[in-house]
C-alpha positions in Angstrom: 0.8 -85.3 -28.6 -0.4 -87.7 -25.9 -4.1 -87.8 -25.0 -3.3 -86.2 -21.6 -1.9 -83.1 -23.3 -4.0 -82.9 -26.5 -6.8 -80.4 -26.8 -9.9 -81.2 -28.7 -12.2 -78.4 -27.7 -12.3 -74.7 -27.1 -14.3 -72.9 -24.5 -14.5 -69.3 -23.4 -13.7 -68.2 -19.9 -16.4 -66.0 -18.6 -16.8 -63.0 -16.3 -20.2 -62.3 -14.9 -20.5 -58.6 -13.9 -23.1 -56.7 -12.0 -24.1 -54.3 -14.8 -26.7 -52.3 -13.0 -29.1 -52.5 -10.0 -32.6 -51.2 -10.8 -33.9 -51.7 -7.2 -32.2 -52.0 -3.9 -29.3 -54.4 -3.3 -30.3 -56.4 -0.2 -27.5 -58.9 -0.8 -24.8 -56.2 -0.8 -23.7 -56.5 -4.4 -22.6 -53.3 -6.2 -22.2 -52.4 -9.8 -18.9 -53.8 -11.0 -18.9 -56.8 -8.7 -18.2 -60.0 -10.5 -17.3 -63.7 -10.5 -15.5 -65.7 -13.1 -15.8 -69.2 -14.6 -12.5 -70.5 -15.9 -11.2 -73.8 -17.4 -14.8 -75.0 -18.0 -16.1 -75.2 -14.4 -13.9 -73.3 -11.9 -15.8 -70.6 -10.2 -13.6 -67.7 -8.9 -14.7 -64.8 -6.7 -12.1 -62.0 -6.0 -10.5 -62.3 -2.5 -12.5 -60.4 0.1 -15.6 -60.2 -2.1 -18.8 -62.2 -2.2 -21.5 -62.9 -4.8 -25.1 -63.8 -3.9 -25.8 -67.5 -4.5 -29.3 -66.7 -5.8 -27.8 -64.3 -8.4 -25.4 -67.0 -9.4 -28.1 -69.6 -9.8 -30.1 -67.2 -12.0 -27.2 -66.9 -14.5 -25.9 -70.5 -14.2 -28.1 -72.1 -16.9 -26.8 -69.7 -19.5 -23.1 -70.2 -18.8 -22.5 -73.5 -20.7 -23.9 -72.0 -23.9 -21.9 -68.7 -23.4 -18.8 -70.7 -23.1 -19.2 -72.0 -26.6 -19.1 -70.1 -29.9 -22.7 -70.1 -31.1 -23.9 -69.3 -34.7 -23.9 -65.6 -35.3 -27.8 -65.3 -35.5 -28.4 -67.4 -32.3 -30.0 -65.3 -29.6 -27.6 -66.7 -27.0 -24.7 -65.2 -29.1 -26.3 -61.8 -29.0 -27.9 -61.6 -25.6 -25.6 -61.4 -22.6 -27.8 -60.3 -19.7 -29.5 -62.1 -16.8 -31.4 -60.8 -13.8 -31.4 -61.9 -10.2 -34.8 -63.6 -9.2 -35.4 -61.1 -6.3 -38.0 -58.7 -7.7 -37.0 -55.9 -5.2 -33.4 -56.0 -6.2 -33.4 -56.3 -10.0 -29.7 -57.0 -10.1 -28.8 -57.1 -13.8 -25.7 -59.1 -14.7 -23.7 -59.1 -17.9 -21.9 -62.2 -19.2 -18.5 -61.3 -20.8 -16.2 -63.7 -22.6 -12.7 -63.0 -21.3 -10.5 -65.5 -23.3 -10.7 -68.7 -25.3 -9.0 -71.8 -23.8 -8.1 -75.1 -25.4 -9.1 -78.1 -23.3 -9.1 -81.8 -23.5 -12.6 -83.1 -23.2 -11.3 -86.4 -21.6 -10.1 -84.3 -18.7 -13.6 -82.9 -18.1 -15.9 -85.8 -18.4 
């Protein structure tokens, strides 16, 4: 295989779903709303939908780790929840792995 087509790493695509709202959703999110991260760094929001940028920034630091297979005992392998920083909303999001993709690290860096 040529370097342009070879894959030397595997990452998970992710779906970040509003699992529950323990306060009031000022930003308009509803349980079940989601966004996806695919092919390492492509953010996708369903057409006609939105996702609060503050909720996205709350979960963003966890995504690179959740894209990778962690050791079984690692807390990041077991814990999949993040919470929006607005204390009145308490939007709880769940990070789901949707599929594993093979990528060429040279295409990403």
